[in-house]
N, CA, C and O atoms as CSV, one atom per row, in Angstrom:
chain,resi,resn,atom,element,x,y,z
A,1,MET,N,N,0.875,-1.213,0.232
A,1,MET,CA,C,-0.026,-0.017,-0.072
A,1,MET,C,C,0.870,1.289,-0.003
A,1,MET,O,O,1.879,1.447,0.685
A,2,GLY,N,N,0.374,2.039,-0.727
A,2,GLY,CA,C,1.329,3.333,-0.773
A,2,GLY,C,C,0.674,4.717,-0.347
A,2,GLY,O,O,-0.477,4.754,0.087
A,3,ALA,N,N,1.377,5.735,-0.477
A,3,ALA,CA,C,0.714,6.795,0.170
A,3,ALA,C,C,0.886,8.152,-0.884
A,3,ALA,O,O,1.786,8.116,-1.722
A,4,LEU,N,N,0.177,9.082,-0.815
A,4,LEU,CA,C,0.502,10.139,-1.575
A,4,LEU,C,C,0.650,11.523,-0.492
A,4,LEU,O,O,-0.121,11.630,0.461
A,5,GLY,N,N,1.630,12.454,-0.743
A,5,GLY,CA,C,1.848,13.417,0.205
A,5,GLY,C,C,1.886,14.646,-0.632
A,5,GLY,O,O,2.494,14.783,-1.694
A,6,PHE,N,N,1.078,15.612,0.056
A,6,PHE,CA,C,0.944,16.893,-0.625
A,6,PHE,C,C,1.429,18.024,0.299
A,6,PHE,O,O,1.141,17.981,1.495
A,7,ILE,N,N,2.096,18.952,-0.169
A,7,ILE,CA,C,2.598,20.141,0.476
A,7,ILE,C,C,2.334,21.212,-0.449
A,7,ILE,O,O,2.654,21.205,-1.637
A,8,GLU,N,N,1.663,22.237,0.233
A,8,GLU,CA,C,1.298,23.567,-0.603
A,8,GLU,C,C,2.026,24.547,0.133
A,8,GLU,O,O,1.921,24.692,1.351
A,9,ILE,N,N,2.812,25.260,-0.658
A,9,ILE,CA,C,3.710,26.508,-0.085
A,9,ILE,C,C,3.808,27.746,-1.214
A,9,ILE,O,O,3.584,27.806,-2.423
A,10,SER,N,N,4.177,28.532,-0.377
A,10,SER,CA,C,4.075,30.195,-1.086
A,10,SER,C,C,5.306,30.191,-1.820
A,10,SER,O,O,6.340,30.256,-1.154
A,11,GLY,N,N,5.393,30.123,-3.120
A,11,GLY,CA,C,6.614,30.406,-4.013
A,11,GLY,C,C,7.098,29.276,-4.472
A,11,GLY,O,O,6.996,28.201,-3.881
A,12,VAL,N,N,7.729,29.473,-5.702
A,12,VAL,CA,C,8.415,28.469,-6.395
A,12,VAL,C,C,9.794,28.030,-5.793
A,12,VAL,O,O,10.187,26.866,-5.869
A,13,THR,N,N,10.388,28.870,-5.288
A,13,THR,CA,C,11.770,28.622,-4.613
A,13,THR,C,C,11.628,27.776,-3.286
A,13,THR,O,O,12.318,26.799,-2.996
A,14,ALA,N,N,10.656,28.302,-2.564
A,14,ALA,CA,C,10.217,27.539,-1.425
A,14,ALA,C,C,9.785,25.929,-1.675
A,14,ALA,O,O,10.195,24.961,-1.034
A,15,ALA,N,N,8.940,25.932,-2.674
A,15,ALA,CA,C,8.565,24.499,-3.162
A,15,ALA,C,C,9.591,23.867,-3.581
A,15,ALA,O,O,9.602,22.709,-3.164
A,16,VAL,N,N,10.760,24.230,-4.456
A,16,VAL,CA,C,11.857,23.469,-4.564
A,16,VAL,C,C,12.756,23.160,-3.414
A,16,VAL,O,O,13.411,22.122,-3.315
A,17,ASP,N,N,12.740,24.022,-2.657
A,17,ASP,CA,C,13.322,23.726,-1.223
A,17,ASP,C,C,12.799,22.491,-0.582
A,17,ASP,O,O,13.475,21.515,-0.255
A,18,ALA,N,N,11.408,22.661,-0.426
A,18,ALA,CA,C,10.525,21.560,0.246
A,18,ALA,C,C,10.789,20.321,-0.257
A,18,ALA,O,O,11.093,19.354,0.442
A,19,LEU,N,N,10.655,20.311,-1.763
A,19,LEU,CA,C,10.920,19.060,-2.567
A,19,LEU,C,C,12.359,18.269,-2.229
A,19,LEU,O,O,12.474,17.067,-1.988
A,20,ASP,N,N,13.359,19.212,-2.275
A,20,ASP,CA,C,14.754,18.801,-2.062
A,20,ASP,C,C,14.795,18.233,-0.643
A,20,ASP,O,O,15.374,17.166,-0.442
A,21,ILE,N,N,14.163,18.951,0.415
A,21,ILE,CA,C,14.270,18.254,2.017
A,21,ILE,C,C,13.489,16.964,1.702
A,21,ILE,O,O,14.021,15.898,2.012
A,22,MET,N,N,12.180,16.960,1.069
A,22,MET,CA,C,11.532,15.555,1.126
A,22,MET,C,C,12.362,14.511,0.570
A,22,MET,O,O,12.535,13.496,1.244
A,23,CYS,N,N,12.927,14.627,-0.627
A,23,CYS,CA,C,13.607,13.683,-1.487
A,23,CYS,C,C,14.822,13.245,-0.708
A,23,CYS,O,O,15.188,12.078,-0.846
A,24,LYS,N,N,15.478,14.039,0.082
A,24,LYS,CA,C,16.830,13.843,0.869
A,24,LYS,C,C,16.504,13.095,2.293
A,24,LYS,O,O,17.361,12.429,2.873
A,25,SER,N,N,15.217,13.270,2.775
A,25,SER,CA,C,14.901,12.696,3.910
A,25,SER,C,C,14.352,11.257,4.005
A,25,SER,O,O,14.614,10.504,4.943
A,26,ALA,N,N,13.554,10.934,2.939
A,26,ALA,CA,C,12.895,9.576,3.081
A,26,ALA,C,C,12.918,9.179,1.443
A,26,ALA,O,O,13.099,9.967,0.516
A,27,GLU,N,N,12.711,7.914,1.368
A,27,GLU,CA,C,12.596,7.304,0.115
A,27,GLU,C,C,11.230,7.571,-0.373
A,27,GLU,O,O,10.277,6.854,-0.070
A,28,VAL,N,N,11.135,8.726,-1.218
A,28,VAL,CA,C,9.884,9.148,-1.888
A,28,VAL,C,C,10.180,9.544,-3.223
A,28,VAL,O,O,11.335,9.846,-3.523
A,29,ARG,N,N,9.277,9.574,-4.035
A,29,ARG,CA,C,9.325,10.007,-5.435
A,29,ARG,C,C,8.649,11.059,-5.881
A,29,ARG,O,O,7.450,11.049,-5.599
A,30,PHE,N,N,9.103,12.098,-6.580
A,30,PHE,CA,C,8.275,13.270,-6.967
A,30,PHE,C,C,7.177,12.936,-7.957
A,30,PHE,O,O,7.413,12.281,-8.972
A,31,VAL,N,N,6.121,13.339,-7.686
A,31,VAL,CA,C,5.004,12.852,-8.798
A,31,VAL,C,C,4.670,14.055,-9.785
A,31,VAL,O,O,4.786,13.898,-11.000
A,32,THR,N,N,4.301,15.123,-9.294
A,32,THR,CA,C,3.814,16.237,-10.039
A,32,THR,C,C,3.923,17.546,-9.164
A,32,THR,O,O,4.250,17.489,-7.978
A,33,TRP,N,N,3.659,18.619,-9.751
A,33,TRP,CA,C,3.413,19.869,-9.156
A,33,TRP,C,C,2.327,20.767,-9.682
A,33,TRP,O,O,2.023,20.596,-10.863
A,34,GLU,N,N,1.839,21.482,-9.159
A,34,GLU,CA,C,0.778,22.488,-9.736
A,34,GLU,C,C,1.157,23.846,-9.034
A,34,GLU,O,O,1.392,23.952,-7.830
A,35,ARG,N,N,1.183,24.913,-9.994
A,35,ARG,CA,C,1.120,26.296,-9.595
A,35,ARG,C,C,-0.135,27.103,-9.963
A,35,ARG,O,O,-0.749,27.045,-11.028
A,36,LYS,N,N,-0.445,27.976,-8.737
A,36,LYS,CA,C,-1.613,28.641,-8.881
A,36,LYS,C,C,-1.419,29.981,-8.365
A,36,LYS,O,O,-0.623,30.260,-7.469
A,37,LEU,N,N,-2.249,30.878,-9.021
A,37,LEU,CA,C,-2.014,32.305,-8.690
A,37,LEU,C,C,-0.598,32.791,-9.148
A,37,LEU,O,O,0.189,33.469,-8.489
A,38,GLY,N,N,-0.458,32.357,-10.273
A,38,GLY,CA,C,0.827,33.001,-10.967
A,38,GLY,C,C,1.977,32.304,-10.068
A,38,GLY,O,O,2.902,33.068,-9.794
A,39,GLY,N,N,2.063,31.254,-9.663
A,39,GLY,CA,C,3.107,30.692,-8.788
A,39,GLY,C,C,3.351,31.093,-7.477
A,39,GLY,O,O,4.359,30.793,-6.836
A,40,ARG,N,N,2.250,31.900,-7.011
A,40,ARG,CA,C,2.260,32.227,-5.631
A,40,ARG,C,C,2.110,31.111,-4.619
A,40,ARG,O,O,2.663,31.052,-3.521
A,41,LEU,N,N,1.265,30.225,-5.165
A,41,LEU,CA,C,0.933,28.868,-4.331
A,41,LEU,C,C,1.475,27.751,-5.315
A,41,LEU,O,O,1.209,27.790,-6.516
A,42,VAL,N,N,2.242,26.763,-4.753
A,42,VAL,CA,C,2.750,25.725,-5.417
A,42,VAL,C,C,2.413,24.385,-4.624
A,42,VAL,O,O,2.658,24.410,-3.418
A,43,THR,N,N,1.899,23.259,-5.147
A,43,THR,CA,C,1.382,22.186,-4.426
A,43,THR,C,C,2.590,21.133,-5.007
A,43,THR,O,O,2.735,20.915,-6.210
A,44,ILE,N,N,3.245,20.655,-4.180
A,44,ILE,CA,C,4.232,19.529,-4.482
A,44,ILE,C,C,3.575,18.021,-4.137
A,44,ILE,O,O,3.214,17.773,-2.987
A,45,VAL,N,N,3.459,17.132,-5.103
A,45,VAL,CA,C,2.950,15.745,-4.899
A,45,VAL,C,C,4.147,14.837,-4.894
A,45,VAL,O,O,4.928,14.895,-5.844
A,46,ILE,N,N,4.363,13.969,-3.861
A,46,ILE,CA,C,5.268,13.067,-3.624
A,46,ILE,C,C,4.419,11.613,-3.451
A,46,ILE,O,O,3.236,11.554,-3.116
A,47,GLU,N,N,5.190,10.579,-3.721
A,47,GLU,CA,C,4.614,9.236,-3.331
A,47,GLU,C,C,5.482,8.193,-2.668
A,47,GLU,O,O,6.684,8.257,-2.928
A,48,GLY,N,N,5.136,7.408,-1.994
A,48,GLY,CA,C,6.174,6.238,-1.279
A,48,GLY,C,C,5.331,5.452,-0.415
A,48,GLY,O,O,4.102,5.414,-0.474
A,49,ASP,N,N,6.142,4.766,0.472
A,49,ASP,CA,C,5.289,3.995,1.674
A,49,ASP,C,C,4.904,5.041,2.503
A,49,ASP,O,O,5.465,6.134,2.432
A,50,ILE,N,N,3.889,4.785,3.381
A,50,ILE,CA,C,3.275,5.619,4.343
A,50,ILE,C,C,4.355,6.255,5.195
A,50,ILE,O,O,4.528,7.471,5.280
A,51,SER,N,N,5.060,5.334,5.814
A,51,SER,CA,C,6.054,6.039,6.732
A,51,SER,C,C,7.051,6.989,6.134
A,51,SER,O,O,7.375,7.993,6.769
A,52,ALA,N,N,7.548,6.735,4.969
A,52,ALA,CA,C,8.450,7.555,4.208
A,52,ALA,C,C,7.831,8.890,3.776
A,52,ALA,O,O,8.402,9.979,3.840
A,53,VAL,N,N,6.506,8.647,3.299
A,53,VAL,CA,C,5.731,10.097,2.993
A,53,VAL,C,C,5.546,10.823,4.179
A,53,VAL,O,O,5.790,12.029,4.201
A,54,SER,N,N,5.072,10.116,5.340
A,54,SER,CA,C,4.884,11.002,6.563
A,54,SER,C,C,6.281,11.532,7.100
A,54,SER,O,O,6.256,12.634,7.647
A,55,ALA,N,N,7.260,10.999,7.023
A,55,ALA,CA,C,8.624,11.476,7.383
A,55,ALA,C,C,8.905,12.732,6.572
A,55,ALA,O,O,9.176,13.824,7.073
A,56,ALA,N,N,8.808,12.454,5.166
A,56,ALA,CA,C,9.180,13.606,4.137
A,56,ALA,C,C,8.410,14.858,4.421
A,56,ALA,O,O,8.986,15.944,4.484
A,57,ILE,N,N,6.993,14.716,4.612
A,57,ILE,CA,C,6.063,15.756,4.835
A,57,ILE,C,C,6.596,16.530,6.013
A,57,ILE,O,O,6.938,17.711,5.948
A,58,ASP,N,N,6.646,15.694,7.216
A,58,ASP,CA,C,7.038,16.294,8.507
A,58,ASP,C,C,8.243,17.012,8.458
A,58,ASP,O,O,8.273,18.061,9.101
A,59,ASN,N,N,9.308,16.650,7.792
A,59,ASN,CA,C,10.457,17.237,7.619
A,59,ASN,C,C,10.355,18.604,6.691
A,59,ASN,O,O,10.928,19.626,7.068
A,60,ALA,N,N,9.786,18.578,5.764
A,60,ALA,CA,C,9.490,19.812,4.757
A,60,ALA,C,C,8.771,20.853,5.770
A,60,ALA,O,O,9.231,21.971,6.002
A,61,THR,N,N,7.643,20.365,6.311
A,61,THR,CA,C,6.777,21.193,7.201
A,61,THR,C,C,7.720,21.795,8.107
A,61,THR,O,O,7.547,22.980,8.393
A,62,ASN,N,N,8.736,21.137,8.625
A,62,ASN,CA,C,9.630,21.750,9.790
A,62,ASN,C,C,10.641,22.620,9.449
A,62,ASN,O,O,10.948,23.558,10.186
A,63,LEU,N,N,11.252,22.369,8.277
A,63,LEU,CA,C,12.702,22.898,7.659
A,63,LEU,C,C,12.541,23.600,6.455
A,63,LEU,O,O,13.546,24.180,6.044
A,64,ALA,N,N,11.497,23.684,5.784
A,64,ALA,CA,C,11.543,24.572,4.326
A,64,ALA,C,C,11.779,26.006,4.979
A,64,ALA,O,O,11.592,26.352,6.145
A,65,ILE,N,N,12.231,26.721,3.917
A,65,ILE,CA,C,12.371,28.292,4.072
A,65,ILE,C,C,11.070,28.964,4.467
A,65,ILE,O,O,11.095,29.969,5.178
A,66,LYS,N,N,9.997,28.470,4.052
A,66,LYS,CA,C,8.711,29.063,4.366
A,66,LYS,C,C,7.777,28.153,5.048
A,66,LYS,O,O,7.881,26.932,4.925
A,67,LYS,N,N,6.828,28.738,5.795
A,67,LYS,CA,C,5.955,27.723,6.472
A,67,LYS,C,C,4.840,27.354,5.445
A,67,LYS,O,O,4.167,28.237,4.914
A,68,PRO,N,N,4.666,26.075,5.188
A,68,PRO,CA,C,3.627,25.416,4.204
A,68,PRO,C,C,2.188,26.099,4.435
A,68,PRO,O,O,1.910,26.302,5.617
A,69,VAL,N,N,1.376,26.426,3.620
A,69,VAL,CA,C,0.148,26.638,3.600
A,69,VAL,C,C,-0.683,25.496,4.084
A,69,VAL,O,O,-1.581,25.672,4.907
A,70,ALA,N,N,-0.480,24.680,3.732
A,70,ALA,CA,C,-1.242,23.342,3.962
A,70,ALA,C,C,-0.335,22.110,3.523
A,70,ALA,O,O,0.471,22.130,2.593
A,71,HIS,N,N,-0.639,20.928,4.443
A,71,HIS,CA,C,-0.001,19.506,3.938
A,71,HIS,C,C,-0.796,18.518,4.367
A,71,HIS,O,O,-1.511,18.657,5.359
A,72,LEU,N,N,-0.743,17.269,3.559
A,72,LEU,CA,C,-1.525,16.137,3.804
A,72,LEU,C,C,-0.754,14.946,3.439
A,72,LEU,O,O,-0.011,14.989,2.459
A,73,VAL,N,N,-0.887,13.746,4.241
A,73,VAL,CA,C,-0.472,12.479,3.981
A,73,VAL,C,C,-1.826,11.687,3.609
A,73,VAL,O,O,-2.741,11.584,4.426
A,74,LEU,N,N,-1.881,11.173,2.401
A,74,LEU,CA,C,-3.074,10.385,2.171
A,74,LEU,C,C,-2.722,8.940,1.946
A,74,LEU,O,O,-2.247,8.542,0.882
A,75,ALA,N,N,-2.983,8.129,3.032
A,75,ALA,CA,C,-2.498,6.614,2.834
A,75,ALA,C,C,-3.658,6.180,1.954
A,75,ALA,O,O,-4.758,6.731,1.980
A,76,ASN,N,N,-3.291,5.003,1.057
A,76,ASN,CA,C,-3.835,4.239,0.427
A,76,ASN,C,C,-5.100,4.921,-0.267
A,76,ASN,O,O,-6.285,4.713,-0.006
A,77,PRO,N,N,-4.485,5.896,-1.334
A,77,PRO,CA,C,-5.498,6.760,-2.014
A,77,PRO,C,C,-6.335,5.882,-2.826
A,77,PRO,O,O,-5.973,4.812,-3.315
A,78,HIS,N,N,-7.615,6.486,-2.939
A,78,HIS,CA,C,-8.545,5.816,-3.944
A,78,HIS,C,C,-8.280,6.091,-5.371
A,78,HIS,O,O,-7.769,7.120,-5.813
A,79,GLU,N,N,-8.700,5.018,-6.077
A,79,GLU,CA,C,-8.303,4.938,-7.530
A,79,GLU,C,C,-8.546,6.277,-8.253
A,79,GLU,O,O,-7.778,6.627,-9.149
A,80,GLU,N,N,-9.598,7.032,-7.885
A,80,GLU,CA,C,-9.914,8.190,-8.374
A,80,GLU,C,C,-9.049,9.414,-8.078
A,80,GLU,O,O,-8.803,10.355,-8.832
A,81,THR,N,N,-8.671,9.224,-6.924
A,81,THR,CA,C,-7.525,10.394,-6.429
A,81,THR,C,C,-6.249,10.025,-7.143
A,81,THR,O,O,-5.464,10.941,-7.385
A,82,TRP,N,N,-5.963,8.863,-7.491
A,82,TRP,CA,C,-4.669,8.428,-8.450
A,82,TRP,C,C,-4.924,9.152,-9.875
A,82,TRP,O,O,-4.092,9.836,-10.471
A,83,ARG,N,N,-6.083,8.898,-10.247
A,83,ARG,CA,C,-6.579,9.303,-11.516
A,83,ARG,C,C,-6.178,10.596,-11.955
A,83,ARG,O,O,-5.558,10.864,-12.984
A,84,ILE,N,N,-6.681,11.538,-10.882
A,84,ILE,CA,C,-6.494,12.931,-11.062
A,84,ILE,C,C,-5.050,13.352,-10.778
A,84,ILE,O,O,-4.619,14.318,-11.407
A,85,VAL,N,N,-4.327,12.784,-9.974
A,85,VAL,CA,C,-2.809,13.109,-9.786
A,85,VAL,C,C,-1.923,12.610,-10.932
A,85,VAL,O,O,-0.884,13.204,-11.220
A,86,ASN,N,N,-2.385,11.391,-11.659
A,86,ASN,CA,C,-1.823,10.995,-12.758
A,86,ASN,C,C,-2.040,12.102,-13.969
A,86,ASN,O,O,-1.121,12.463,-14.704
A,87,LYS,N,N,-3.335,12.557,-14.055
A,87,LYS,CA,C,-3.616,13.426,-15.026
A,87,LYS,C,C,-2.746,14.645,-14.722
A,87,LYS,O,O,-2.158,15.114,-15.697
A,88,SER,N,N,-2.582,15.170,-13.678
A,88,SER,CA,C,-1.529,16.313,-13.574
A,88,SER,C,C,-0.228,15.775,-13.877
A,88,SER,O,O,0.546,16.468,-14.538
A,89,ALA,N,N,0.099,14.687,-13.498
A,89,ALA,CA,C,1.726,14.307,-13.897
A,89,ALA,C,C,2.003,14.137,-15.327
A,89,ALA,O,O,3.114,14.297,-15.832
A,90,SER,N,N,0.835,13.774,-16.013
A,90,SER,CA,C,1.051,13.429,-17.412
A,90,SER,C,C,1.361,14.698,-18.111
A,90,SER,O,O,1.835,14.551,-19.238
A,91,ARG,N,N,1.198,15.900,-17.694
A,91,ARG,CA,C,1.542,16.947,-18.434
A,91,ARG,C,C,3.067,17.403,-18.446
A,91,ARG,O,O,3.571,18.308,-19.112
A,92,LEU,N,N,3.734,16.448,-17.438
A,92,LEU,CA,C,5.131,16.643,-17.332
A,92,LEU,C,C,5.959,15.662,-17.887
A,92,LEU,O,O,7.188,15.670,-17.828
A,93,ALA,N,N,5.190,14.731,-18.483
A,93,ALA,CA,C,5.828,13.609,-19.229
A,93,ALA,C,C,6.482,14.254,-20.517
A,93,ALA,O,O,5.919,15.138,-21.162
A,94,PRO,N,N,7.537,13.809,-20.785
A,94,PRO,CA,C,8.148,14.025,-22.299
A,94,PRO,C,C,7.421,13.838,-23.488
A,94,PRO,O,O,7.102,12.685,-23.778
A,95,LYS,N,N,7.076,14.842,-24.288
A,95,LYS,CA,C,6.170,14.683,-25.624
A,95,LYS,C,C,6.956,13.763,-26.510
A,95,LYS,O,O,8.175,13.796,-26.680
A,96,THR,N,N,6.242,13.079,-26.959
A,96,THR,CA,C,6.810,12.069,-28.013
A,96,THR,C,C,7.001,12.803,-29.131
A,96,THR,O,O,6.231,13.749,-29.296
A,97,GLU,N,N,7.995,12.563,-30.094
A,97,GLU,CA,C,8.056,13.301,-31.222
A,97,GLU,C,C,7.262,12.747,-32.170
A,97,GLU,O,O,6.967,11.551,-32.161
A,98,GLU,N,N,6.844,13.624,-33.094
A,98,GLU,CA,C,5.761,13.111,-34.195
A,98,GLU,C,C,7.090,12.681,-35.222
A,98,GLU,O,O,8.242,12.638,-34.790
A,99,THR,N,N,6.766,12.405,-36.493
A,99,THR,CA,C,7.723,12.181,-37.391
A,99,THR,C,C,8.797,13.203,-37.431
A,99,THR,O,O,8.578,14.394,-37.648
A,100,PRO,N,N,9.951,12.697,-37.217
A,100,PRO,CA,C,11.089,13.654,-37.240
A,100,PRO,C,C,11.274,14.182,-38.581
A,100,PRO,O,O,11.198,13.463,-39.578
A,101,VAL,N,N,11.558,15.646,-38.628
A,101,VAL,CA,C,11.823,16.355,-39.901
A,101,VAL,C,C,13.335,16.022,-40.288
A,101,VAL,O,O,14.305,16.281,-39.576
A,102,ALA,N,N,13.368,15.388,-41.571
A,102,ALA,CA,C,14.668,15.253,-42.127
A,102,ALA,C,C,15.449,16.225,-42.458
A,102,ALA,O,O,14.845,17.215,-42.871
A,103,GLU,N,N,16.836,16.317,-42.419
A,103,GLU,CA,C,17.517,17.344,-42.721
A,103,GLU,C,C,17.439,17.653,-44.213
A,103,GLU,O,O,17.204,16.751,-45.016
A,104,THR,N,N,17.627,18.872,-44.580
A,104,THR,CA,C,17.630,19.143,-45.928
A,104,THR,C,C,18.894,18.865,-46.645
A,104,THR,O,O,19.841,19.581,-46.321
A,105,PRO,N,N,19.091,18.004,-47.520
A,105,PRO,CA,C,20.392,17.929,-48.104
A,105,PRO,C,C,21.086,19.085,-48.600
A,105,PRO,O,O,20.521,19.881,-49.350
A,106,LYS,N,N,22.268,19.223,-48.231
A,106,LYS,CA,C,23.064,20.227,-48.981
A,106,LYS,C,C,23.390,20.219,-50.258
A,106,LYS,O,O,23.939,19.236,-50.757
A,107,LYS,N,N,23.061,21.443,-51.038
A,107,LYS,CA,C,23.386,21.387,-52.505
A,107,LYS,C,C,25.078,21.013,-52.700
A,107,LYS,O,O,25.994,21.359,-51.955
A,108,SER,N,N,25.141,20.341,-53.727
A,108,SER,CA,C,26.466,20.089,-54.059
A,108,SER,C,C,27.018,20.987,-54.980
A,108,SER,O,O,26.307,21.323,-55.927
A,109,LYS,N,N,28.358,21.523,-54.864
A,109,LYS,CA,C,28.829,22.439,-55.632
A,109,LYS,C,C,29.418,21.741,-56.727
A,109,LYS,O,O,30.422,21.032,-56.644
A,110,LYS,N,N,28.693,21.991,-57.849
A,110,LYS,CA,C,29.315,21.429,-59.139
A,110,LYS,C,C,29.786,22.410,-60.127
A,110,LYS,O,O,29.148,23.461,-60.185
A,111,ASN,N,N,30.714,22.265,-60.855
A,111,ASN,CA,C,31.032,23.314,-61.889
A,111,ASN,C,C,30.123,23.615,-62.911
A,111,ASN,O,O,29.710,22.789,-63.726
A,112,LYS,N,N,29.807,24.814,-62.869
A,112,LYS,CA,C,28.670,25.213,-63.968
A,112,LYS,C,C,29.222,25.491,-65.308
A,112,LYS,O,O,28.472,25.805,-66.232
């Protein structure tokens, strides 16, 4: 059984700091992030086992450069919760290239 961890914090720099703390303090994986109000509020989502996510969220809450606006550890999320988190995460996935554009061959210099 896994868990999702959410931390909402003011500012992108504070969010990156919180993510760094979480990833260094426990075996968790970054899932996605959402920016609202022009980046003034940033929500970071992580996943891992319940104890790791709890430890990561606690550490980020106590050590981040700003106090989080909200935080949550969601143990054993419902499949609909995973669906919405995965939808958010899918926008971060690398775009697959469509048909690659072939290089235009260089014209050879022939005597005219």
